[in-house]
PyMOL Python script that loads the backbone (N, CA, C, O; Angstrom):
from pymol import cmd

cmd.read_pdbstr("""\
ATOM      1  N   UNK A   1      -0.323   1.851  -4.260  1.00  0.00           N
ATOM      2  CA  UNK A   1       0.583   1.607  -3.106  1.00  0.00           C
ATOM      3  C   UNK A   1       0.980   3.047  -2.688  1.00  0.00           C
ATOM      4  O   UNK A   1       1.440   3.846  -3.504  1.00  0.00           O
ATOM      5  N   UNK A   2       0.788   3.333  -1.425  1.00  0.00           N
ATOM      6  CA  UNK A   2       1.291   4.536  -0.849  1.00  0.00           C
ATOM      7  C   UNK A   2       2.643   4.513  -0.590  1.00  0.00           C
ATOM      8  O   UNK A   2       3.206   3.462  -0.283  1.00  0.00           O
ATOM      9  N   UNK A   3       3.337   5.775  -0.701  1.00  0.00           N
ATOM     10  CA  UNK A   3       4.723   5.753  -0.463  1.00  0.00           C
ATOM     11  C   UNK A   3       5.026   6.597   0.881  1.00  0.00           C
ATOM     12  O   UNK A   3       4.266   7.502   1.223  1.00  0.00           O
ATOM     13  N   UNK A   4       6.091   6.279   1.571  1.00  0.00           N
ATOM     14  CA  UNK A   4       6.366   7.031   2.820  1.00  0.00           C
ATOM     15  C   UNK A   4       6.878   8.302   2.360  1.00  0.00           C
ATOM     16  O   UNK A   4       7.231   8.572   1.212  1.00  0.00           O
ATOM     17  N   UNK A   5       6.883   9.109   3.453  1.00  0.00           N
ATOM     18  CA  UNK A   5       7.406  10.463   3.143  1.00  0.00           C
ATOM     19  C   UNK A   5       8.808  10.571   2.804  1.00  0.00           C
ATOM     20  O   UNK A   5       9.190  11.456   2.039  1.00  0.00           O
ATOM     21  N   UNK A   6       9.679   9.651   3.370  1.00  0.00           N
ATOM     22  CA  UNK A   6      11.066   9.608   3.067  1.00  0.00           C
ATOM     23  C   UNK A   6      11.213   9.076   1.556  1.00  0.00           C
ATOM     24  O   UNK A   6      12.100   9.489   0.808  1.00  0.00           O
ATOM     25  N   UNK A   7      10.338   8.203   1.215  1.00  0.00           N
ATOM     26  CA  UNK A   7      10.437   7.617  -0.167  1.00  0.00           C
ATOM     27  C   UNK A   7      10.067   8.767  -1.251  1.00  0.00           C
ATOM     28  O   UNK A   7      10.638   8.899  -2.333  1.00  0.00           O
ATOM     29  N   UNK A   8       9.036   9.551  -0.778  1.00  0.00           N
ATOM     30  CA  UNK A   8       8.596  10.585  -1.771  1.00  0.00           C
ATOM     31  C   UNK A   8       9.470  11.716  -1.831  1.00  0.00           C
ATOM     32  O   UNK A   8       9.588  12.269  -2.925  1.00  0.00           O
ATOM     33  N   UNK A   9      10.278  12.278  -0.576  1.00  0.00           N
ATOM     34  CA  UNK A   9      11.179  13.369  -0.715  1.00  0.00           C
ATOM     35  C   UNK A   9      12.516  12.863  -1.067  1.00  0.00           C
ATOM     36  O   UNK A   9      13.348  13.622  -1.564  1.00  0.00           O
ATOM     37  N   UNK A  10      12.759  11.653  -0.841  1.00  0.00           N
ATOM     38  CA  UNK A  10      14.110  11.094  -1.087  1.00  0.00           C
ATOM     39  C   UNK A  10      15.287  11.997  -0.495  1.00  0.00           C
ATOM     40  O   UNK A  10      15.260  12.249   0.709  1.00  0.00           O
ATOM     41  N   UNK A  11      16.276  12.474  -1.261  1.00  0.00           N
ATOM     42  CA  UNK A  11      17.210  13.291  -0.753  1.00  0.00           C
ATOM     43  C   UNK A  11      16.893  14.526  -0.089  1.00  0.00           C
ATOM     44  O   UNK A  11      17.721  15.095   0.623  1.00  0.00           O
ATOM     45  N   UNK A  12      15.731  14.967  -0.288  1.00  0.00           N
ATOM     46  CA  UNK A  12      15.189  16.204   0.202  1.00  0.00           C
ATOM     47  C   UNK A  12      14.488  16.139   1.574  1.00  0.00           C
ATOM     48  O   UNK A  12      13.992  17.086   2.184  1.00  0.00           O
ATOM     49  N   UNK A  13      14.544  14.722   1.979  1.00  0.00           N
ATOM     50  CA  UNK A  13      13.831  14.454   3.177  1.00  0.00           C
ATOM     51  C   UNK A  13      14.608  14.968   4.365  1.00  0.00           C
ATOM     52  O   UNK A  13      15.730  14.505   4.568  1.00  0.00           O
ATOM     53  N   UNK A  14      14.080  15.933   5.204  1.00  0.00           N
ATOM     54  CA  UNK A  14      14.841  16.548   6.246  1.00  0.00           C
ATOM     55  C   UNK A  14      14.113  16.902   7.423  1.00  0.00           C
ATOM     56  O   UNK A  14      12.963  16.463   7.459  1.00  0.00           O
ATOM     57  N   UNK A  15      14.491  17.578   8.381  1.00  0.00           N
ATOM     58  CA  UNK A  15      13.727  17.935   9.543  1.00  0.00           C
ATOM     59  C   UNK A  15      12.444  18.576   9.207  1.00  0.00           C
ATOM     60  O   UNK A  15      11.455  18.292   9.883  1.00  0.00           O
ATOM     61  N   UNK A  16      12.365  19.328   8.330  1.00  0.00           N
ATOM     62  CA  UNK A  16      11.156  20.037   7.938  1.00  0.00           C
ATOM     63  C   UNK A  16       9.998  18.989   7.734  1.00  0.00           C
ATOM     64  O   UNK A  16       8.907  19.152   8.280  1.00  0.00           O
ATOM     65  N   UNK A  17      10.268  17.932   6.948  1.00  0.00           N
ATOM     66  CA  UNK A  17       9.223  16.923   6.674  1.00  0.00           C
ATOM     67  C   UNK A  17       9.010  16.069   7.918  1.00  0.00           C
ATOM     68  O   UNK A  17       7.892  15.596   8.117  1.00  0.00           O
ATOM     69  N   UNK A  18      10.007  15.842   8.766  1.00  0.00           N
ATOM     70  CA  UNK A  18       9.774  15.098  10.069  1.00  0.00           C
ATOM     71  C   UNK A  18       8.848  15.827  10.847  1.00  0.00           C
ATOM     72  O   UNK A  18       7.908  15.245  11.388  1.00  0.00           O
ATOM     73  N   UNK A  19       9.052  17.262  10.978  1.00  0.00           N
ATOM     74  CA  UNK A  19       8.135  18.106  11.808  1.00  0.00           C
ATOM     75  C   UNK A  19       6.873  18.084  11.356  1.00  0.00           C
ATOM     76  O   UNK A  19       5.950  18.046  12.170  1.00  0.00           O
ATOM     77  N   UNK A  20       6.637  18.104  10.007  1.00  0.00           N
ATOM     78  CA  UNK A  20       5.322  18.116   9.276  1.00  0.00           C
ATOM     79  C   UNK A  20       4.613  16.912   9.687  1.00  0.00           C
ATOM     80  O   UNK A  20       3.438  16.932  10.053  1.00  0.00           O
ATOM     81  N   UNK A  21       5.400  15.763   9.618  1.00  0.00           N
ATOM     82  CA  UNK A  21       4.751  14.408   9.905  1.00  0.00           C
ATOM     83  C   UNK A  21       4.239  14.373  11.364  1.00  0.00           C
ATOM     84  O   UNK A  21       3.125  13.927  11.640  1.00  0.00           O
ATOM     85  N   UNK A  22       5.084  14.856  12.271  1.00  0.00           N
ATOM     86  CA  UNK A  22       4.700  14.770  13.613  1.00  0.00           C
ATOM     87  C   UNK A  22       3.510  15.749  13.949  1.00  0.00           C
ATOM     88  O   UNK A  22       2.668  15.364  14.760  1.00  0.00           O
ATOM     89  N   UNK A  23       3.398  16.973  13.380  1.00  0.00           N
ATOM     90  CA  UNK A  23       2.218  17.814  13.478  1.00  0.00           C
ATOM     91  C   UNK A  23       1.052  17.253  12.990  1.00  0.00           C
ATOM     92  O   UNK A  23       0.004  17.334  13.631  1.00  0.00           O
ATOM     93  N   UNK A  24       1.135  16.623  11.790  1.00  0.00           N
ATOM     94  CA  UNK A  24       0.006  15.984  11.252  1.00  0.00           C
ATOM     95  C   UNK A  24      -0.478  14.847  12.033  1.00  0.00           C
ATOM     96  O   UNK A  24      -1.688  14.718  12.221  1.00  0.00           O
ATOM     97  N   UNK A  25       0.405  13.972  12.526  1.00  0.00           N
ATOM     98  CA  UNK A  25       0.065  12.894  13.416  1.00  0.00           C
ATOM     99  C   UNK A  25      -0.669  13.485  14.551  1.00  0.00           C
ATOM    100  O   UNK A  25      -1.833  13.135  14.744  1.00  0.00           O
ATOM    101  N   UNK A  26      -0.038  14.439  15.400  1.00  0.00           N
ATOM    102  CA  UNK A  26      -0.623  14.935  16.520  1.00  0.00           C
ATOM    103  C   UNK A  26      -1.939  15.524  16.312  1.00  0.00           C
ATOM    104  O   UNK A  26      -2.843  15.343  17.128  1.00  0.00           O
ATOM    105  N   UNK A  27      -2.096  16.265  15.187  1.00  0.00           N
ATOM    106  CA  UNK A  27      -3.440  17.021  14.839  1.00  0.00           C
ATOM    107  C   UNK A  27      -4.592  15.959  14.606  1.00  0.00           C
ATOM    108  O   UNK A  27      -5.763  16.151  14.933  1.00  0.00           O
ATOM    109  N   UNK A  28      -4.093  14.780  13.979  1.00  0.00           N
ATOM    110  CA  UNK A  28      -5.142  13.825  13.673  1.00  0.00           C
ATOM    111  C   UNK A  28      -5.579  12.929  14.894  1.00  0.00           C
ATOM    112  O   UNK A  28      -6.753  12.574  14.997  1.00  0.00           O
ATOM    113  N   UNK A  29      -4.640  12.573  15.805  1.00  0.00           N
ATOM    114  CA  UNK A  29      -5.033  11.569  16.803  1.00  0.00           C
ATOM    115  C   UNK A  29      -4.771  11.995  18.246  1.00  0.00           C
ATOM    116  O   UNK A  29      -5.131  11.287  19.186  1.00  0.00           O
ATOM    117  N   UNK A  30      -4.120  13.196  18.417  1.00  0.00           N
ATOM    118  CA  UNK A  30      -3.909  13.577  19.774  1.00  0.00           C
ATOM    119  C   UNK A  30      -5.084  13.689  20.828  1.00  0.00           C
ATOM    120  O   UNK A  30      -4.942  13.641  22.049  1.00  0.00           O
ATOM    121  N   UNK A  31      -6.225  13.841  20.161  1.00  0.00           N
ATOM    122  CA  UNK A  31      -7.495  14.029  20.898  1.00  0.00           C
ATOM    123  C   UNK A  31      -8.057  12.634  21.431  1.00  0.00           C
ATOM    124  O   UNK A  31      -8.825  12.560  22.390  1.00  0.00           O
ATOM    125  N   UNK A  32      -7.606  11.564  20.727  1.00  0.00           N
ATOM    126  CA  UNK A  32      -8.116  10.281  20.852  1.00  0.00           C
ATOM    127  C   UNK A  32      -7.275   9.495  21.904  1.00  0.00           C
ATOM    128  O   UNK A  32      -6.421   8.689  21.532  1.00  0.00           O
ATOM    129  N   UNK A  33      -7.527   9.740  23.230  1.00  0.00           N
ATOM    130  CA  UNK A  33      -6.825   9.127  24.264  1.00  0.00           C
ATOM    131  C   UNK A  33      -6.758   7.671  24.146  1.00  0.00           C
ATOM    132  O   UNK A  33      -5.658   7.118  24.150  1.00  0.00           O
ATOM    133  N   UNK A  34      -7.942   6.944  24.033  1.00  0.00           N
ATOM    134  CA  UNK A  34      -7.823   5.462  24.022  1.00  0.00           C
ATOM    135  C   UNK A  34      -6.970   4.989  22.860  1.00  0.00           C
ATOM    136  O   UNK A  34      -6.197   4.040  22.982  1.00  0.00           O
ATOM    137  N   UNK A  35      -7.110   5.607  21.828  1.00  0.00           N
ATOM    138  CA  UNK A  35      -6.243   5.122  20.598  1.00  0.00           C
ATOM    139  C   UNK A  35      -4.728   5.189  20.923  1.00  0.00           C
ATOM    140  O   UNK A  35      -3.936   4.285  20.657  1.00  0.00           O
ATOM    141  N   UNK A  36      -4.399   6.412  21.555  1.00  0.00           N
ATOM    142  CA  UNK A  36      -2.922   6.622  21.981  1.00  0.00           C
ATOM    143  C   UNK A  36      -2.394   5.570  23.012  1.00  0.00           C
ATOM    144  O   UNK A  36      -1.243   5.135  22.979  1.00  0.00           O
ATOM    145  N   UNK A  37      -3.370   5.188  23.963  1.00  0.00           N
ATOM    146  CA  UNK A  37      -3.065   4.293  25.023  1.00  0.00           C
ATOM    147  C   UNK A  37      -2.895   2.919  24.347  1.00  0.00           C
ATOM    148  O   UNK A  37      -2.000   2.165  24.731  1.00  0.00           O
ATOM    149  N   UNK A  38      -3.720   2.581  23.366  1.00  0.00           N
ATOM    150  CA  UNK A  38      -3.551   1.430  22.705  1.00  0.00           C
ATOM    151  C   UNK A  38      -2.281   1.175  21.823  1.00  0.00           C
ATOM    152  O   UNK A  38      -1.740   0.078  21.689  1.00  0.00           O
ATOM    153  N   UNK A  39      -1.888   2.348  21.243  1.00  0.00           N
ATOM    154  CA  UNK A  39      -0.656   2.425  20.401  1.00  0.00           C
ATOM    155  C   UNK A  39       0.602   2.285  21.352  1.00  0.00           C
ATOM    156  O   UNK A  39       1.511   1.509  21.057  1.00  0.00           O
ATOM    157  N   UNK A  40       0.628   3.051  22.493  1.00  0.00           N
ATOM    158  CA  UNK A  40       1.660   2.855  23.373  1.00  0.00           C
ATOM    159  C   UNK A  40       1.857   1.623  23.999  1.00  0.00           C
ATOM    160  O   UNK A  40       2.989   1.276  24.337  1.00  0.00           O
ATOM    161  N   UNK A  41       0.788   0.865  24.204  1.00  0.00           N
ATOM    162  CA  UNK A  41       0.659  -0.536  24.757  1.00  0.00           C
ATOM    163  C   UNK A  41       1.268  -1.433  23.712  1.00  0.00           C
ATOM    164  O   UNK A  41       2.087  -2.298  24.022  1.00  0.00           O
ATOM    165  N   UNK A  42       0.847  -1.217  22.404  1.00  0.00           N
ATOM    166  CA  UNK A  42       1.234  -2.127  21.356  1.00  0.00           C
ATOM    167  C   UNK A  42       2.759  -1.973  21.241  1.00  0.00           C
ATOM    168  O   UNK A  42       3.463  -2.982  21.202  1.00  0.00           O
ATOM    169  N   UNK A  43       3.277  -0.768  21.187  1.00  0.00           N
ATOM    170  CA  UNK A  43       4.801  -0.522  21.135  1.00  0.00           C
ATOM    171  C   UNK A  43       5.532  -1.172  22.164  1.00  0.00           C
ATOM    172  O   UNK A  43       6.529  -1.855  21.929  1.00  0.00           O
ATOM    173  N   UNK A  44       4.990  -0.949  23.487  1.00  0.00           N
ATOM    174  CA  UNK A  44       5.786  -1.612  24.621  1.00  0.00           C
ATOM    175  C   UNK A  44       5.736  -2.972  24.442  1.00  0.00           C
ATOM    176  O   UNK A  44       6.823  -3.545  24.514  1.00  0.00           O
ATOM    177  N   UNK A  45       4.642  -3.724  24.202  1.00  0.00           N
ATOM    178  CA  UNK A  45       4.594  -5.068  24.137  1.00  0.00           C
ATOM    179  C   UNK A  45       5.398  -5.541  23.077  1.00  0.00           C
ATOM    180  O   UNK A  45       5.740  -6.720  23.175  1.00  0.00           O
ATOM    181  N   UNK A  46       5.766  -4.941  22.135  1.00  0.00           N
ATOM    182  CA  UNK A  46       6.567  -5.318  20.897  1.00  0.00           C
ATOM    183  C   UNK A  46       7.969  -4.828  20.973  1.00  0.00           C
ATOM    184  O   UNK A  46       8.713  -4.938  19.998  1.00  0.00           O
ATOM    185  N   UNK A  47       8.399  -4.239  22.200  1.00  0.00           N
ATOM    186  CA  UNK A  47       9.632  -3.665  22.298  1.00  0.00           C
ATOM    187  C   UNK A  47      10.044  -2.725  21.264  1.00  0.00           C
ATOM    188  O   UNK A  47      11.187  -2.664  20.811  1.00  0.00           O
ATOM    189  N   UNK A  48       8.960  -1.918  20.873  1.00  0.00           N
ATOM    190  CA  UNK A  48       9.272  -1.023  19.838  1.00  0.00           C
ATOM    191  C   UNK A  48       9.255   0.521  20.190  1.00  0.00           C
ATOM    192  O   UNK A  48       9.259   1.383  19.311  1.00  0.00           O
ATOM    193  N   UNK A  49       9.238   0.793  21.510  1.00  0.00           N
ATOM    194  CA  UNK A  49       9.185   2.007  22.081  1.00  0.00           C
ATOM    195  C   UNK A  49      10.687   2.497  22.198  1.00  0.00           C
ATOM    196  O   UNK A  49      11.218   2.513  23.309  1.00  0.00           O
ATOM    197  N   UNK A  50      11.422   2.923  20.996  1.00  0.00           N
ATOM    198  CA  UNK A  50      12.717   3.266  21.080  1.00  0.00           C
ATOM    199  C   UNK A  50      12.989   4.143  19.819  1.00  0.00           C
ATOM    200  O   UNK A  50      12.178   4.165  18.893  1.00  0.00           O
ATOM    201  N   UNK A  51      14.062   4.811  19.802  1.00  0.00           N
ATOM    202  CA  UNK A  51      14.485   5.693  18.662  1.00  0.00           C
ATOM    203  C   UNK A  51      14.712   4.921  17.536  1.00  0.00           C
ATOM    204  O   UNK A  51      14.277   5.403  16.491  1.00  0.00           O
ATOM    205  N   UNK A  52      15.353   3.708  17.455  1.00  0.00           N
ATOM    206  CA  UNK A  52      15.493   2.909  16.201  1.00  0.00           C
ATOM    207  C   UNK A  52      14.204   2.651  15.544  1.00  0.00           C
ATOM    208  O   UNK A  52      14.043   2.868  14.343  1.00  0.00           O
ATOM    209  N   UNK A  53      13.188   2.144  16.392  1.00  0.00           N
ATOM    210  CA  UNK A  53      11.918   1.909  15.739  1.00  0.00           C
ATOM    211  C   UNK A  53      11.175   3.140  15.231  1.00  0.00           C
ATOM    212  O   UNK A  53      10.502   3.110  14.201  1.00  0.00           O
ATOM    213  N   UNK A  54      11.333   4.304  16.049  1.00  0.00           N
ATOM    214  CA  UNK A  54      10.847   5.481  15.545  1.00  0.00           C
ATOM    215  C   UNK A  54      11.366   5.962  14.143  1.00  0.00           C
ATOM    216  O   UNK A  54      10.603   6.430  13.297  1.00  0.00           O
ATOM    217  N   UNK A  55      12.610   5.826  13.973  1.00  0.00           N
ATOM    218  CA  UNK A  55      13.258   6.055  12.768  1.00  0.00           C
ATOM    219  C   UNK A  55      12.712   5.303  11.675  1.00  0.00           C
ATOM    220  O   UNK A  55      12.412   5.831  10.604  1.00  0.00           O
ATOM    221  N   UNK A  56      12.559   3.924  11.953  1.00  0.00           N
ATOM    222  CA  UNK A  56      12.192   2.969  10.993  1.00  0.00           C
ATOM    223  C   UNK A  56      10.641   3.391  10.571  1.00  0.00           C
ATOM    224  O   UNK A  56      10.344   3.351   9.377  1.00  0.00           O
ATOM    225  N   UNK A  57       9.721   3.768  11.489  1.00  0.00           N
ATOM    226  CA  UNK A  57       8.488   4.208  11.058  1.00  0.00           C
ATOM    227  C   UNK A  57       8.379   5.415  10.367  1.00  0.00           C
ATOM    228  O   UNK A  57       7.417   5.562   9.614  1.00  0.00           O
ATOM    229  N   UNK A  58       9.287   6.393  10.510  1.00  0.00           N
ATOM    230  CA  UNK A  58       9.322   7.534   9.748  1.00  0.00           C
ATOM    231  C   UNK A  58       9.870   7.387   8.395  1.00  0.00           C
ATOM    232  O   UNK A  58       9.401   8.059   7.477  1.00  0.00           O
ATOM    233  N   UNK A  59      10.905   6.494   8.190  1.00  0.00           N
ATOM    234  CA  UNK A  59      11.512   6.176   6.957  1.00  0.00           C
ATOM    235  C   UNK A  59      10.685   5.218   5.988  1.00  0.00           C
ATOM    236  O   UNK A  59      10.801   5.144   4.765  1.00  0.00           O
ATOM    237  N   UNK A  60       9.875   4.543   6.765  1.00  0.00           N
ATOM    238  CA  UNK A  60       9.181   3.420   5.938  1.00  0.00           C
ATOM    239  C   UNK A  60       7.735   3.909   5.689  1.00  0.00           C
ATOM    240  O   UNK A  60       6.948   3.210   5.051  1.00  0.00           O
TER     241      UNK A  60
END
""", "prot")
cmd.dss("prot")
cmd.show_as("cartoon", "prot")
cmd.util.cbc("prot")
cmd.orient("prot")
């Protein structure tokens, strides 16, 4: 079972790990416009395009 970044770093989870997560995500999929459009559509349809859901995705 994979562990989240927050779970792995525990108390040391800070802005540095969040930036690394965002950079890795961007590097992996920013070139895939259809995927990004589907992801945004999914988040909008599920009322998940907000800061609270973003925090949950990063922490879990």
